[in-house]
N, C-alpha and C positions, 0 to 999 in steps of 0.2 A: 536350502535354508534363506532367509532374508533377513535384513538389519532395517530396525526400526529405531526413532529418536522416541524417548521416553521420559517421564519425571515422575517419581513415584514419593517425592516429598515436596513442599513449598519452600522457596528461597530464590536466589538468583540465578545466573547462567549456570553455576556448577552443580544445578540439580539436572540439567540435561546430561542421558546418556545414551548409549546405543545399546540394544539388546537384540537378541535374534528368536526369528519364529519360522513358521513354515508360512510359504507363499501362498497368500489368500486366493479363493477361486470364486471366480464371478458367479452371481445370481442371475435370475431372470432381469432383461433391462439394465444389467450392470457390465461395466468394463473394467477389466484390469490392465494398468498401467505401469511399464516400468518407469519409475520416475529418473529422469536425467536432472532434474534440476528444481530445486524446492527454495523458495524465496523467504526471506526474515521479515518480521514485523516487529515493532515494539509492541502491540498486542501479546504477542507468543509470551514473551519474556514476563508481563504486566499478569497474566494468567495464569502461569506458572510460580509467582509471588503470591498471589491472594487466593486462600479459599473459598471467599465468598465472591471473586470474580469468576473462578471457574465454576462456582454453582450456578451462576447466573446464567451457564450455557448448560445445566443438566448434567455436568461431568464432576467427579472426584478424581483422587489419586488412586491409583497409577492411570495415568494418561499419555496417548501420544500427542503428537505436537507438528505445530504447522498446518498453513492453510494454502498457500499458493505452489502449484507444480507445474510441472511440463514434462513429458516423455512420451514414450513409444507405447500405442497399445499393445498388449502381448496376450491378450486373450479376451472374448465376448460370451455373455452369457445368452441365453435364448432369449428372444424377441427384440435384440439390438437393430437398430437401422442406422445408418449413415455412417460407423464406423467399422473397420476392419483391420485386423491384425497388421501391424506398420506403420499406423498411421501415427503421425506427430500431432500430439493434443497437447493442450494446457485448461487450466481452471482453478477452482478452488474448492477444497475440501477440509473443513477445520479439523484440525488433531488428527489428520491422515497424511499430511503432504512430505514429511521428513522421513523417508522410507524409500529402500529397493522398489516395492511395489505397493501399490495402493487399489482398493475396491472404490470405484466412483460411480453413482448414475449417470447413465448416458447423457441424459438431460442436461447435465452442469459442463460438459464437455465443449471445448472450441478445437476445431482444426488448427495447427499453425500455419499462417499465412506465409508464403514466401515472402521475405526480406523482413521478419521477424526473428531475431536471433531467439535459440532455444532459451538461453538466460532472460534476456527479455520476457518472454512469454512464461516463465516457469515464477517472474517477480511480478505479475501484472494483477492479479485478481483484487487483492485489499486495495493496493495504492488505487488502481484504476478506478473502483466503483467509489471509494470516497473522493476521489478528485472530481468525477464526474458529476456526483451528487453533492458535493460541495458550493461547486460552482452553478449546478440548477438552483440550488436552496436560496441563493442572494440574488438569483435572477439578473447575474452581470451581463450588460449590453454597452455597445457604444450610446453615450458618451461615457460611461462610467469612471472614476479612478478607483482601481481595485489594490489593495493590500495584501499579500500573501505570507504568511509567516513561515521560516523555515523552506526558503523556495526554492532551495536546491535539494532537498530532500525527499523521498520517494513519493510522498501525496504532494508536497510542494510545489514539485516541478511539474508535475503533469496538471495540476490545478492552475498553475501561474500559466500555463501554454494554453491550456482550452480559454481560460479568461482572455488571456492577448488575442485568439482568432477569433473572439466577437467583435473585435476592433475596439476594447479597451484598452486605455491605459493601464500599465499594471506595475507594482512596485513589490518587490519581494524582500524580504529579510534574509540576509545570508552573512556568514563571516568574510573575509578578505579573500581567503582563497578560492572562494566560488562566485565571486562578483563579476570576474571576466567573463566565466561562464554563462551567468544569467544574461549578462550585456548580449552574449551572442545568441540568445533568444528572442531578443526585443525586448527584456525586462529589467524595469531601474532597480539596480541592486541598491540597498539601503542596510546599513550596518547595523546590525541588532545590539541591545545593550545599554549604558545608560545614555542619555540625550537620544532614545529611540525618536521621541516625539518632535524635537526640533529637526533631527534628520528628515524625518517624513514630511514634515511642512514646507522645509526646503526644497525637498524634489517636488512635493505636490500642493503649491502655493495654494489654487484652488481648493483643495481640502481633498478628503476619502469619501467615496460616494458608499463603498462595500468593503468588508472585510473577510476573508477566507483564514481562518485559525488552524495550524495543524500542529501546534508546538504546545499553546497554555497558555495561563493568565497574561502576562505581560501583552500581549498583543490585543487580548480581549479587555485589559485595563484602558491601553490607549483608545482602543474604538468608543469604549463609553466616554474619555475624556474629549474625545473630538467631537461625541455629540453624533455619531453615526447611526443611522435608523437602527434601531434593535433588531426589525426583520431582515436586515441586510450583513446581517453580522452571524457567521455560521462557523463553530468548532468542532471537530472531531476530536479535541484534546481535553476540554474541562466544561463537561456536560452541568454538574451542578451550579459553576459560576454562569452560565450561560441562562440557565433557568431562572437563578436569582436576578438576572438584568433584564431578561425577555428575550434574549440572544436564541438563535436556533441552535439544534444540537444534531444536524442530520448528517446520518454517515452512509456508509457504504450499501448497506443494506436497501436505501432508496433509490441504487442504480439496477437498471436491469442487465441481462445475462446479455440481451442483443446490444445495448450500447457499449458494454464492454467488448464486444466483438469489434465494434465500428471504433473504439479505441486502438485495438490491436491492428488493425487495419490501416489506421492511420501512421502508427509507430512504424508499421511495414513499409509504406509510402516515404516515409523519410518527413512526414508534416509534421511531427510531433516526435520530440528526442524522450527517451528514456536510458539515462546514462545507468550502467553497471560498475557500482563501486569498488567491488570485490567479490572474487569467487573462492569459495573455501571448499574443502573436501569434507563428506559428511562426518569424518571421524572427529573435525575440529570444531563441532558445531558450539562448544563452550566459548571456545576463543572466537567465534563468528559474534556470538550474542555479544561480547565483553567489547568486541568492536563497535559494534552497532549502537550499544548503550553509551558507548564514548563518545558518541555524535559527532559532528560536524563530516557525516557520510553525502557524497553525491549520488542521489538516486536511491540505487536499491543493492542490498547485501544478499547473496545466493550461496546455497549450498548444492555440490556436486556428488553424485554418487560413486562416481570413478572417472 
């Protein structure tokens, strides 16, 4: 038997629970993965809170949960090439990741490169693809000055570093506890909250040329007030506001699997940092989501199955 995280009603983190079921069997071109790590993302609990949001993915309750995972190949179906039992792999498979075992199409899997921890691999898919797509959406390059919101969070910390690699000057909003961490990455930290405009202009007197928003409306309102060109503002957090003001709303679906694999290699080589905020046993899935929702996490929160 295997354990699976499910929700069969809508609400807050309390709706997540474990159920038991048969270990799934891979079919043609499919791989069975024994999941070791499953990453948490804000979209998970947002889908579990909204029938409309879940329906937009063609789903209803009861539903599995989670997207990001890493683990060990436990079985392969007919026609599978490039993967064998015992391989360490990672990827993203929405509504299936938080479980002891999952079945995935072989084409969505990546081998875990040496140097990439299993926790980092299991937290990479959504945040990595969103960061890649966000940076590309606003065309970051030298000599841009870029503002990234929630720059110590899962998407923000990757987007800020990717922007920095282009030669741009990068400012990142963060709480006090994460500001020294950002400085160590070459990012100029800016305290979020009241007075953000003044602090941003003090840190970047020449102005902001691009904005990558991972948190929500305050950063978008600031981009509007500072006169940043709408096509150089991207959000993954407030697409209705973006549409109203001509901003971009590009997300992880616009990043390719090859780009994600390249990011994983960069993390493995130590060129980009992906911090793991905390590790929780799968039995404490509710507590893990409450911790994520409370905010102020540095990097990613993950579940482990053993």
